[in-house]
VEXBAKE-396064 format. One record per residue (C-alpha): residue in three letters; z, x, y negated. Coordinates in steps of 0.1 Angstrom, whole numbers, padded with zeros to 4 digits, always signed. Layout:
<kekols>
ALAZXY...
</kekols>
This chain:
<kekols>
UNK-1191+0914+0168UNK-1225+0931+0168UNK-1249+0913+0190UNK-1286+0906+0195UNK-1284+0877+0170UNK-1277+0902+0142UNK-1241+0893+0134UNK-1225+0919+0112UNK-1197+0942+0120UNK-1171+0936+0093UNK-1137+0950+0083UNK-1138+0978+0109UNK-1144+1007+0085UNK-1108+1021+0090UNK-1112+1019+0128UNK-1146+1037+0127UNK-1131+1064+0104UNK-1103+1069+0129UNK-1127+1072+0158UNK-1147+1097+0138UNK-1116+1118+0131UNK-1106+1118+0168UNK-1142+1128+0177UNK-1140+1157+0153UNK-1108+1168+0169UNK-1122+1165+0204UNK-1153+1185+0193UNK-1130+1213+0184UNK-1115+1213+0219UNK-1085+1190+0213UNK-1095+1161+0235UNK-1083+1126+0227UNK-1077+1094+0247UNK-1081+1065+0223UNK-1067+1031+0233UNK-1085+1003+0215UNK-1067+0970+0218UNK-1072+0935+0205UNK-1074+0899+0217UNK-1104+0886+0236UNK-1134+0883+0213UNK-1121+0905+0185UNK-1149+0930+0188UNK-1136+0959+0208UNK-1169+0966+0226UNK-1189+0960+0193UNK-1167+0986+0176UNK-1175+1012+0203UNK-1212+1004+0204UNK-1214+1008+0166UNK-1195+1041+0169UNK-1221+1053+0195UNK-1248+1047+0169UNK-1229+1068+0144UNK-1224+1097+0169UNK-1259+1102+0183UNK-1255+1139+0192UNK-1226+1132+0217UNK-1232+1127+0254UNK-1220+1092+0262UNK-1209+1078+0295UNK-1198+1042+0301UNK-1176+1026+0327UNK-1165+0990+0331UNK-1136+0973+0348UNK-1149+0940+0361UNK-1125+0911+0362UNK-1147+0890+0385UNK-1133+0903+0419UNK-1107+0925+0434UNK-1121+0957+0420UNK-1134+0986+0439UNK-1110+1015+0432UNK-1123+1039+0405UNK-1152+1016+0396UNK-1155+1032+0361UNK-1156+1067+0376UNK-1184+1057+0399UNK-1202+1042+0369UNK-1200+1075+0351UNK-1211+1094+0382UNK-1242+1072+0385UNK-1251+1079+0349UNK-1246+1116+0349UNK-1262+1123+0383UNK-1244+1156+0388UNK-1218+1172+0410UNK-1195+1142+0404UNK-1220+1119+0420UNK-1222+1142+0451UNK-1184+1140+0454UNK-1186+1102+0452UNK-1213+1100+0479UNK-1193+1124+0501UNK-1162+1101+0501UNK-1140+1127+0483UNK-1104+1120+0477UNK-1088+1111+0444UNK-1077+1145+0434UNK-1112+1159+0439UNK-1128+1130+0421UNK-1104+1133+0391UNK-1110+1170+0388UNK-1147+1165+0393UNK-1148+1139+0364UNK-1128+1162+0341UNK-1151+1191+0349UNK-1183+1170+0345UNK-1173+1158+0310UNK-1158+1191+0298UNK-1190+1211+0295UNK-1187+1236+0266UNK-1208+1233+0235UNK-1211+1195+0236UNK-1189+1165+0227UNK-1186+1142+0257UNK-1175+1106+0251UNK-1164+1084+0280UNK-1160+1048+0272UNK-1140+1027+0297UNK-1141+0990+0289UNK-1117+0962+0298UNK-1090+0984+0312UNK-1067+0954+0314UNK-1086+0947+0347UNK-1083+0982+0360UNK-1072+0989+0395UNK-1043+1013+0402UNK-1066+1042+0409UNK-1084+1038+0376UNK-1051+1036+0357UNK-1040+1068+0375UNK-1074+1084+0365UNK-1065+1077+0328UNK-1030+1091+0334UNK-1046+1122+0349UNK-1070+1127+0320UNK-1043+1120+0293UNK-1023+1149+0307UNK-1053+1173+0305UNK-1075+1163+0276UNK-1056+1183+0250UNK-1077+1214+0257UNK-1111+1198+0265UNK-1140+1187+0242UNK-1137+1151+0255UNK-1132+1118+0237UNK-1121+1090+0261UNK-1121+1055+0246UNK-1104+1028+0266UNK-1106+0992+0255UNK-1082+0964+0266UNK-1069+0930+0257UNK-1034+0931+0244UNK-1024+0894+0249UNK-1010+0876+0278UNK-0994+0905+0296UNK-0959+0903+0310UNK-0934+0931+0301UNK-0933+0942+0338UNK-0971+0941+0343UNK-0985+0971+0360UNK-1009+0977+0332UNK-0981+0975+0306UNK-0962+1002+0325UNK-0994+1024+0326UNK-0999+1018+0288UNK-0964+1032+0282UNK-0971+1063+0302UNK-1004+1068+0284UNK-0990+1063+0250UNK-0964+1090+0255UNK-0990+1117+0262UNK-0999+1143+0236UNK-1037+1135+0233UNK-1033+1097+0231UNK-1042+1077+0199UNK-1042+1040+0194UNK-1064+1016+0174UNK-1055+0979+0172UNK-1081+0955+0160UNK-1070+0924+0140UNK-1089+0891+0136UNK-1111+0888+0105UNK-1100+0877+0071UNK-1112+0844+0056UNK-1136+0864+0034UNK-1152+0881+0064UNK-1155+0848+0082UNK-1172+0834+0051UNK-1198+0863+0052UNK-1205+0856+0089UNK-1208+0819+0083UNK-1230+0821+0052UNK-1258+0796+0054UNK-1243+0777+0083UNK-1228+0748+0063UNK-1193+0758+0072UNK-1166+0763+0045UNK-1150+0797+0051UNK-1113+0788+0050UNK-1118+0758+0074UNK-1137+0779+0099UNK-1112+0807+0096UNK-1083+0783+0102UNK-1099+0767+0132UNK-1111+0800+0149UNK-1082+0822+0139UNK-1106+0847+0125UNK-1118+0856+0160UNK-1153+0871+0156UNK-1166+0858+0189UNK-1155+0822+0183UNK-1170+0824+0148UNK-1203+0838+0162UNK-1205+0811+0189UNK-1200+0783+0165UNK-1225+0796+0140UNK-1251+0804+0167UNK-1247+0771+0184UNK-1255+0753+0152UNK-1227+0728+0156UNK-1211+0711+0126UNK-1176+0711+0139UNK-1156+0735+0159UNK-1158+0725+0196UNK-1125+0722+0215UNK-1131+0755+0232UNK-1153+0786+0231UNK-1167+0773+0264UNK-1184+0744+0247UNK-1199+0767+0220UNK-1213+0790+0247UNK-1227+0762+0267UNK-1243+0747+0236UNK-1264+0779+0234UNK-1271+0779+0272UNK-1285+0744+0271UNK-1314+0756+0251UNK-1327+0776+0281UNK-1354+0761+0304UNK-1346+0755+0340UNK-1357+0788+0354UNK-1339+0809+0328UNK-1307+0788+0331UNK-1307+0794+0369UNK-1310+0832+0362UNK-1281+0829+0337UNK-1259+0811+0363UNK-1266+0837+0390UNK-1258+0865+0365UNK-1225+0848+0356UNK-1214+0845+0392UNK-1224+0881+0399UNK-1202+0899+0373UNK-1200+0912+0338UNK-1230+0934+0345UNK-1258+0926+0370UNK-1288+0947+0380UNK-1321+0933+0368UNK-1336+0939+0403UNK-1308+0919+0419UNK-1315+0889+0396UNK-1352+0892+0405UNK-1344+0894+0442UNK-1321+0864+0442UNK-1340+0841+0418UNK-1376+0854+0419UNK-1376+0851+0381UNK-1406+0863+0361UNK-1402+0887+0332UNK-1406+0858+0308UNK-1374+0843+0321UNK-1355+0875+0314UNK-1370+0877+0280UNK-1358+0842+0272UNK-1324+0850+0286UNK-1321+0880+0263UNK-1333+0859+0234UNK-1304+0834+0237UNK-1279+0861+0227UNK-1255+0856+0256UNK-1266+0887+0274UNK-1279+0921+0264UNK-1299+0948+0281UNK-1280+0979+0293UNK-1304+1002+0310UNK-1313+0987+0344UNK-1285+0962+0339UNK-1280+0929+0320UNK-1246+0926+0305UNK-1228+0896+0291UNK-1221+0901+0255UNK-1185+0889+0261UNK-1165+0880+0292UNK-1157+0846+0275UNK-1194+0838+0277UNK-1196+0847+0314UNK-1166+0827+0323UNK-1180+0797+0303UNK-1213+0798+0322UNK-1197+0804+0356UNK-1172+0776+0351UNK-1200+0751+0346UNK-1216+0759+0380UNK-1207+0733+0406UNK-1187+0745+0436UNK-1214+0737+0463UNK-1241+0754+0442UNK-1218+0784+0435UNK-1213+0789+0473UNK-1250+0789+0478UNK-1256+0814+0450UNK-1229+0838+0463UNK-1246+0837+0497UNK-1279+0846+0482UNK-1263+0874+0462UNK-1246+0887+0493UNK-1279+0888+0512UNK-1297+0905+0483UNK-1270+0931+0479UNK-1272+0940+0516UNK-1310+0942+0513UNK-1307+0966+0483UNK-1283+0988+0503UNK-1251+0981+0483UNK-1222+1002+0495UNK-1196+0986+0473UNK-1175+0970+0500UNK-1152+0953+0475UNK-1181+0936+0458UNK-1196+0925+0491UNK-1162+0911+0502UNK-1159+0891+0470UNK-1193+0874+0474UNK-1187+0869+0511UNK-1155+0850+0504UNK-1170+0830+0476UNK-1199+0821+0500UNK-1174+0811+0527UNK-1190+0837+0551UNK-1161+0846+0574UNK-1181+0871+0594UNK-1191+0890+0563UNK-1156+0889+0549UNK-1142+0904+0581UNK-1169+0931+0579UNK-1165+0941+0543UNK-1129+0933+0533UNK-1111+0957+0558UNK-1136+0984+0548UNK-1128+0978+0512UNK-1091+0979+0520UNK-1093+1012+0538UNK-1113+1027+0509UNK-1087+1015+0484UNK-1059+1029+0505UNK-1077+1063+0507UNK-1079+1063+0469UNK-1043+1052+0466UNK-1050+1018+0451UNK-1025+1001+0473UNK-1024+0968+0456UNK-1061+0964+0459UNK-1058+0975+0496UNK-1032+0948+0503UNK-1053+0922+0485UNK-1083+0930+0506UNK-1063+0928+0539UNK-1050+0894+0527UNK-1086+0883+0519UNK-1097+0893+0555UNK-1067+0874+0570UNK-1077+0842+0552UNK-1109+0843+0573UNK-1095+0856+0606UNK-1087+0824+0624UNK-1117+0828+0648UNK-1112+0865+0654UNK-1098+0881+0685UNK-1061+0891+0687UNK-1067+0928+0683UNK-1087+0923+0651UNK-1061+0901+0636UNK-1033+0925+0646UNK-1050+0954+0629UNK-1054+0935+0597UNK-1017+0926+0597UNK-1008+0963+0605UNK-1028+0974+0575UNK-1012+0948+0553UNK-0977+0959+0565UNK-0984+0996+0557UNK-0996+0988+0522UNK-0968+0963+0514UNK-0943+0990+0525UNK-0956+1015+0500UNK-0954+0988+0473UNK-0917+0980+0480UNK-0927+0946+0493UNK-0906+0947+0524UNK-0904+0909+0531UNK-0942+0908+0532UNK-0943+0940+0553UNK-0918+0924+0578UNK-0938+0892+0581UNK-0970+0912+0586UNK-0953+0933+0614UNK-0941+0902+0632UNK-0976+0887+0632UNK-0991+0919+0644UNK-0966+0922+0671UNK-0973+0887+0684UNK-1011+0895+0684UNK-1007+0928+0703UNK-0986+0911+0729UNK-1012+0883+0733UNK-1038+0911+0737UNK-1016+0929+0763UNK-1019+0962+0744UNK-0986+0979+0751UNK-0995+1011+0731UNK-1001+0991+0700UNK-0971+0968+0707UNK-0948+0999+0707UNK-0964+1013+0676UNK-0959+0980+0657UNK-0922+0979+0669UNK-0916+1012+0651UNK-0933+0999+0620UNK-0910+0968+0622UNK-0879+0990+0626UNK-0887+1008+0593UNK-0893+0975+0575UNK-0861+0958+0588UNK-0840+0988+0577UNK-0853+0985+0542UNK-0844+0948+0543UNK-0809+0959+0551UNK-0810+0944+0586UNK-0796+0975+0603UNK-0788+0961+0638UNK-0823+0946+0642UNK-0839+0978+0629UNK-0821+0999+0655UNK-0830+0974+0682UNK-0867+0976+0672UNK-0866+1014+0673UNK-0851+1014+0707UNK-0876+0989+0719UNK-0905+1010+0706UNK-0893+1040+0726UNK-0887+1019+0757UNK-0923+1005+0755UNK-0940+1038+0748UNK-0922+1063+0770UNK-0937+1051+0802UNK-0972+1055+0787UNK-0968+1092+0783UNK-0971+1115+0753UNK-0990+1101+0723UNK-0989+1100+0686UNK-0974+1066+0688UNK-0945+1078+0709UNK-0940+1107+0685UNK-0938+1082+0657UNK-0913+1061+0677UNK-0891+1091+0682UNK-0894+1100+0645UNK-0884+1065+0633UNK-0855+1064+0658UNK-0844+1098+0645UNK-0844+1085+0610UNK-0823+1055+0619UNK-0797+1079+0635UNK-0798+1102+0605UNK-0791+1073+0581UNK-0762+1062+0603UNK-0748+1098+0600UNK-0754+1105+0637UNK-0769+1138+0629UNK-0769+1155+0663UNK-0786+1125+0679UNK-0811+1124+0650UNK-0820+1161+0654UNK-0824+1156+0692UNK-0849+1127+0687UNK-0867+1146+0660UNK-0873+1176+0682UNK-0888+1154+0708UNK-0912+1140+0682UNK-0919+1175+0669UNK-0929+1188+0704UNK-0954+1159+0708UNK-0967+1161+0672UNK-0973+1199+0673UNK-0992+1195+0706UNK-1014+1168+0692UNK-1018+1182+0657UNK-1002+1151+0641UNK-0991+1167+0608UNK-0980+1134+0593UNK-0954+1129+0621UNK-0944+1166+0619UNK-0938+1163+0582UNK-0916+1132+0588UNK-0894+1148+0615UNK-0890+1180+0596UNK-0878+1159+0567UNK-0853+1141+0589UNK-0840+1173+0605UNK-0836+1189+0570UNK-0816+1159+0558UNK-0793+1160+0588UNK-0789+1198+0584UNK-0778+1193+0548UNK-0752+1167+0558UNK-0738+1192+0584UNK-0736+1219+0558UNK-0764+1239+0573UNK-0795+1255+0557UNK-0820+1227+0549UNK-0842+1238+0520UNK-0868+1257+0541UNK-0873+1227+0565UNK-0876+1202+0536UNK-0901+1225+0518UNK-0922+1228+0549UNK-0921+1190+0553UNK-0934+1185+0517UNK-0960+1212+0520UNK-0974+1197+0553UNK-0976+1163+0537UNK-0994+1175+0506UNK-1018+1196+0525UNK-1027+1168+0549UNK-1029+1142+0521UNK-1002+1121+0539UNK-0991+1101+0509UNK-0962+1082+0526UNK-0947+1114+0540UNK-0952+1133+0507UNK-0934+1105+0488UNK-0905+1106+0513UNK-0903+1144+0512UNK-0901+1143+0474UNK-0875+1116+0475UNK-0852+1133+0501UNK-0857+1168+0485UNK-0846+1155+0451UNK-0818+1133+0466UNK-0803+1162+0485UNK-0804+1186+0455UNK-0788+1159+0433UNK-0761+1152+0460UNK-0752+1189+0460UNK-0753+1190+0422UNK-0781+1215+0421UNK-0796+1198+0391UNK-0817+1228+0379UNK-0835+1228+0413UNK-0839+1190+0413UNK-0854+1186+0378UNK-0889+1202+0384UNK-0892+1185+0418UNK-0884+1152+0401UNK-0911+1156+0376UNK-0936+1167+0402UNK-0927+1139+0426UNK-0928+1112+0399UNK-0963+1123+0388UNK-0974+1123+0424UNK-0960+1089+0433UNK-0970+1072+0400UNK-1006+1085+0402UNK-1008+1071+0438UNK-0990+1038+0433UNK-0962+1047+0457UNK-0938+1022+0442UNK-0911+1026+0468UNK-0908+1063+0465UNK-0912+1063+0427UNK-0883+1039+0425UNK-0862+1062+0447UNK-0870+1092+0425UNK-0862+1073+0393UNK-0829+1063+0408UNK-0821+1099+0416UNK-0831+1108+0380UNK-0806+1082+0368UNK-0779+1097+0391UNK-0785+1131+0376UNK-0782+1117+0341UNK-0750+1099+0351UNK-0734+1130+0366UNK-0744+1152+0337UNK-0728+1128+0312UNK-0760+1115+0297UNK-0749+1079+0301UNK-0770+1062+0274UNK-0801+1077+0290UNK-0789+1067+0325UNK-0783+1031+0314UNK-0817+1030+0297UNK-0835+1042+0328UNK-0816+1019+0351UNK-0824+0989+0328UNK-0861+0999+0328UNK-0861+1002+0366UNK-0846+0967+0370UNK-0869+0952+0344UNK-0901+0969+0357UNK-0906+0951+0390UNK-0886+0929+0415UNK-0868+0954+0437UNK-0858+0952+0473UNK-0821+0953+0481UNK-0822+0990+0491UNK-0838+0999+0458UNK-0813+0978+0438UNK-0783+0993+0455UNK-0780+1027+0438UNK-0791+1012+0404UNK-0764+0986+0403UNK-0738+1011+0415UNK-0745+1034+0386UNK-0745+1006+0361UNK-0712+0994+0374UNK-0697+1029+0372UNK-0708+1035+0336UNK-0697+1001+0325UNK-0663+1006+0341UNK-0658+1040+0324UNK-0668+1026+0290UNK-0647+0995+0294UNK-0677+0972+0291UNK-0682+0938+0307UNK-0703+0931+0338UNK-0686+0958+0360UNK-0678+0936+0390UNK-0710+0917+0390UNK-0727+0951+0396UNK-0701+0965+0420UNK-0698+0933+0440UNK-0735+0933+0446UNK-0735+0970+0454UNK-0707+0965+0480UNK-0724+0935+0497UNK-0757+0955+0501UNK-0740+0988+0511UNK-0720+0971+0539UNK-0752+0956+0553UNK-0769+0990+0554UNK-0744+1004+0578UNK-0751+1038+0562UNK-0721+1059+0554UNK-0741+1077+0526UNK-0744+1043+0509UNK-0710+1027+0518UNK-0688+1057+0507UNK-0702+1062+0471UNK-0700+1024+0465UNK-0664+1021+0478UNK-0653+1052+0458UNK-0669+1038+0426UNK-0650+1006+0432UNK-0618+1026+0437UNK-0624+1044+0404UNK-0631+1011+0386UNK-0598+0996+0399UNK-0579+1028+0389UNK-0593+1025+0354UNK-0580+0989+0352UNK-0546+1000+0364UNK-0549+0981+0397UNK-0534+1007+0420UNK-0533+0987+0452UNK-0569+0976+0449UNK-0580+1012+0442UNK-0561+1025+0472UNK-0577+0999+0495UNK-0612+1008+0483UNK-0605+1045+0488UNK-0593+1038+0524UNK-0624+1017+0531UNK-0645+1047+0520UNK-0625+1070+0543UNK-0630+1047+0572UNK-0668+1048+0567UNK-0671+1085+0561UNK-0677+1099+0596UNK-0708+1122+0595UNK-0708+1125+0557UNK-0714+1158+0539UNK-0688+1180+0522UNK-0694+1163+0488UNK-0687+1128+0500UNK-0658+1139+0522UNK-0643+1158+0492UNK-0647+1128+0470UNK-0629+1106+0496UNK-0601+1131+0499UNK-0594+1133+0461UNK-0595+1095+0457UNK-0571+1090+0486UNK-0547+1114+0467UNK-0554+1099+0433UNK-0547+1064+0445UNK-0515+1074+0464UNK-0528+1067+0499UNK-0511+1083+0528UNK-0542+1082+0549UNK-0551+1118+0559UNK-0585+1132+0548UNK-0607+1150+0572UNK-0636+1174+0573UNK-0647+1202+0550UNK-0647+1196+0512UNK-0671+1209+0485UNK-0655+1236+0463UNK-0645+1215+0432UNK-0627+1190+0454UNK-0611+1217+0475UNK-0597+1233+0443UNK-0582+1200+0430UNK-0567+1193+0464UNK-0552+1228+0463UNK-0535+1219+0431UNK-0556+1240+0407UNK-0570+1214+0383UNK-0581+1240+0358UNK-0603+1259+0383UNK-0616+1226+0396UNK-0626+1215+0361UNK-0643+1249+0356UNK-0662+1244+0388UNK-0674+1210+0377UNK-0684+1223+0343UNK-0704+1250+0359UNK-0722+1222+0378UNK-0729+1203+0345UNK-0706+1175+0355UNK-0683+1168+0326UNK-0668+1135+0337UNK-0658+1149+0371UNK-0642+1179+0352UNK-0623+1155+0330UNK-0611+1135+0360UNK-0598+1166+0377UNK-0578+1175+0345UNK-0567+1139+0341UNK-0548+1141+0374UNK-0529+1173+0364UNK-0492+1169+0355UNK-0493+1191+0324UNK-0500+1182+0287UNK-0525+1209+0281UNK-0549+1198+0309UNK-0545+1162+0299UNK-0554+1169+0263UNK-0585+1188+0276UNK-0594+1157+0297UNK-0589+1134+0267UNK-0613+1155+0246UNK-0640+1154+0272UNK-0636+1117+0279UNK-0637+1108+0242UNK-0669+1128+0238UNK-0685+1109+0267UNK-0674+1075+0254UNK-0653+1070+0286UNK-0630+1046+0268UNK-0613+1032+0299UNK-0604+1067+0311UNK-0591+1078+0277UNK-0566+1049+0279UNK-0553+1061+0312UNK-0550+1097+0299UNK-0533+1086+0267UNK-0508+1066+0286UNK-0500+1097+0307UNK-0496+1118+0276UNK-0473+1093+0260UNK-0452+1093+0292UNK-0449+1131+0288UNK-0438+1126+0252UNK-0469+1141+0237UNK-0474+1135+0199UNK-0502+1137+0174UNK-0528+1123+0198UNK-0564+1124+0184UNK-0579+1091+0172UNK-0596+1069+0197UNK-0631+1056+0198UNK-0647+1040+0167UNK-0634+1005+0161UNK-0668+0991+0156UNK-0679+1001+0191UNK-0646+0995+0208UNK-0643+0961+0192UNK-0677+0948+0202UNK-0673+0925+0232UNK-0702+0942+0250UNK-0696+0978+0238UNK-0727+0979+0216UNK-0729+1007+0191UNK-0735+0999+0154UNK-0772+1008+0157UNK-0775+0986+0189UNK-0759+0957+0170UNK-0785+0962+0142UNK-0813+0962+0168UNK-0799+0931+0185UNK-0799+0912+0152UNK-0836+0920+0148UNK-0843+0909+0184UNK-0827+0876+0174UNK-0852+0874+0146UNK-0879+0879+0172UNK-0891+0912+0157UNK-0913+0935+0177UNK-0903+0971+0184UNK-0928+0982+0157UNK-0912+0958+0132UNK-0877+0969+0141UNK-0887+1006+0137UNK-0902+0999+0103UNK-0871+0980+0091UNK-0846+1006+0103UNK-0867+1037+0096UNK-0866+1049+0132UNK-0893+1055+0157UNK-0906+1028+0180UNK-0897+1049+0210UNK-0861+1051+0198UNK-0861+1013+0194UNK-0873+1010+0230UNK-0843+1031+0242UNK-0819+1009+0221UNK-0835+0977+0235UNK-0831+0989+0271UNK-0795+0999+0265UNK-0788+0965+0250UNK-0804+0947+0279UNK-0782+0967+0303UNK-0750+0961+0284UNK-0756+0924+0281UNK-0769+0921+0316UNK-0800+0903+0302UNK-0834+0904+0321UNK-0855+0904+0289UNK-0854+0909+0251UNK-0857+0871+0246UNK-0829+0864+0270UNK-0807+0890+0252UNK-0815+0874+0218UNK-0807+0839+0231UNK-0774+0851+0246UNK-0764+0869+0214UNK-0772+0838+0193UNK-0752+0816+0217UNK-0722+0839+0215UNK-0725+0845+0178UNK-0730+0883+0183UNK-0759+0887+0158UNK-0761+0860+0131UNK-0781+0878+0105UNK-0807+0905+0100UNK-0792+0939+0091UNK-0801+0959+0061UNK-0821+0990+0066UNK-0804+1022+0057UNK-0817+1042+0028
</kekols>
C-alpha cells in the first residue's frame, strides 16, 4: 500500500505490532519465521517495507522469488549473499552444495549482538530448493537472533500444491508465526480515495477493499472502475513518453526486478527517462535495481507488449545479459526461449537443469530439460539423447514414471541412431528401473538383461557396474536372492576398482536386503550403503538406502530402530524433493502405525499421501492395502475397492514381497466376513507366491493356512511369534507380539485359541482397537463355548454410522457440508485446527473421497450430515 505516490498504510497496526513482538523475541535469541499471507495487492510488501522503517537498527537482507521464469534454485539465498558480500557469497561463487549453502546462510545471519532480518518475498513462486531452505531455517531458528519474514499469496492454490505442502511443514515448526492480511474496510478505502470524487462504499464494493486496485483507480484518475487492474495500470503507463514507455516495457519483460545498467544497455535510455519512469509510480528504486511496485503492474505492462516486439526485446536482453557476464543460467534460458533462440536455449537450459539438480530442485531441473527439448529438433542425436536421459533421471526422482519411461525410450532411439553402444546399454538399465516401477515386470527384466548383454563385450565400466546393479535389484525383488547377491558382487568389484561410490552404495543396499530376506545379518551392509551415499552426496542412493533400511526394520517389527531413521530419512528426502523415496518412507511410517495399533493415525497419514500428489501404481499399492486392512478390521465400507486394486497391482509386480502381504490381507478380510472358502483360497495363493520370502512373511502364510483350515503344508523358517502359535501356545505368541508392540497380532493369536480365557483377552484388545469385525468373530466363538456376561460392544453411535465415523467426525463432517474452513471448524468445536485436519483426513479416508468438497457433497447426497452441530461447552 505504501508507494511513491504517497498512498497511506492503513489498518495494519496489529500486524506491525505482531512483527515488532516477534522481532523482540528474535533479538533475545528466540528466532522467528513469520509467514505473511494475503491476496495479490493486499499490501504484504508494503507492510514489510514499513516495518523496516520502524526497525532501523536491524541488519536487513532481501530476497525475491520471481514468477517470470522457471526460477534459478535458491534465488533468494543468492540475493542475500550479493547484499552481504561475506563468506556466503564465496560459497555461492564456489558452487557449494545445498547443505553448505544452508549452513552458510544461517551462520551469516546469526552474528551475535545484532538482530538480522531476512525478508523473502513472493514465496508462492519459490523453487523446491528455496522451500527446503525455509524448512531448514524453521528447524534451527529457535536459538538464533534472526527474524525471517516470508510473504506469499494465499489464493488460488490447490490442496496438493507443492507450496501448500511446504506451508504445512513450516507451520508445524516451533519458531513459525503467521500474519494474514485482510482487505481494507470501507472507511479505509474512503481515506485513500479522499479528493478523488469516488464515493467510499461504491469504490470498496467494486475493488473488494484491495489496496492495490484502490490505488490504481485513484492514481489513474478515472471516474469509474475499469474492468481489470490491467486497464488501471495501463492508464498510468500511457502518460509516459515514447522513450520512457520503451524502458518500462523492457523492464516488464525482464522480471520483477531489473538492473538499471541492464536497462541502459538494452534501451540506451538517458537518466531523464528513468526519472520519468520512477515518477509514474509503477516502479521504485531498490539500490542498483528498479522494482515493480507490484507484480500485477508488471503483468499488465508485459501483457500489452505485442508478440513480435516481445521476441525482439528478449533477444536484446539476452545479448545484454551475456555482455554483462550474467551467470544465471535459468534467467538466460528463459530469455533465450522467449526470443526463439534455439542455440542459446540448448546452451543455457541444460546447464540450468544440472545446477537445479545439484541443488535438489528436481522439478526445476525437469522443466529445464523439457525447455531444451522443445528446441532440440536440429541438434545431433547424442545431444538429444543426453537431454532425454537427464529428464528421465529427474522424473524418476519425482515419482513421474510414465514421463521417465517415455524419456528413456526416446534416449534409447537416439543412442542407437548415433551408434553409441555404451550409452545404449546405460539407457537400457535406466529403462529397466523405470519399467519396474510401472509394474511392467517382464519388460523390466528383459531390459536389464539387454543392458548387460550390450555392455559386457565392451569391458569393465561404470555403465556395466550399473547394469549389474540394476539386474541384481530385479532379482532381489523377485526373491531370487542368491542370483541377486552374485550380480551385486560383480558390480561391487567393478565399482570399487573405479571408485564409483554411488554404484557401490546401491549394490551394498541390494545385498543387505537379500541377506535380511535369507535371515542373515544385514544391518552393517545397509548402514555402509547409507553412509557411502550420504558422504558422496548421492541423493538417489541415499533415498533408496533410507527407504530399504526403514522397510526392513519395520518388516522385522524393530520399530524402535526404525523410528529415528524414518525421521532422518523424511527430513533428507523432503529437503531434497525426492518424492519417490519420501512416499516410500511415509508408507513405511503408516505400516508402523498400523502394526502398533494406531489406526486413526495410519488412516490419516494414508489419506494425506493419496491426496498430496498423483501416485504411481507402486506407490499406491502399500497405501491401499493398509486402508483395506483397517477398514476390514473396523467393519467399514470400501474394503474391496482397496483390496481389489491392491491385488491387481501386486500380481503385476511379480514380487513375492508384494503379493504375499496383499493376499494375506484379503484372506483376513474374508475371514472377518465369515467367508471361509474365499479366505482359504487367498491364503493358498499367498503360499504359492512365497518362495524366497523372509521368516516373517513365511510365518504369516503358515498361520493363515492353519486359521483358514487349509491342508496345504507350510514351508521354511518362521519368525518366533508365528512359530509359537503354530506350536499351540497362543499365550506365549500373544506375549511375543505384545513385546513387539503389535496388539492386533497378539489379539489374533489369542482369538484362535480354543479356551475362554484367551478369547476374552482377545476381545478386550480388539475392542480397545476398534476392531469391530474381529470382535464379532470372537464373540461368536465365546457364545459357542457357552460364555456369559460378555462385555458391551462398541458404541452404538460409531457402530451404527454407515461409514464408521466417530461422533466427533460426524460433527466435523456436518461443518464441512456447511463449507467451513478448518479454522472455522476449530472455533466452533473448541478444538485446534491441527486436530481438525486429522479428523478431515480420517473422514476422507473413510468415505473414500478425494477432497473435502467431494466428502461434503457425498454426505449431503446420502443424508449423512443435514445440519450444523452444536459446539460443546
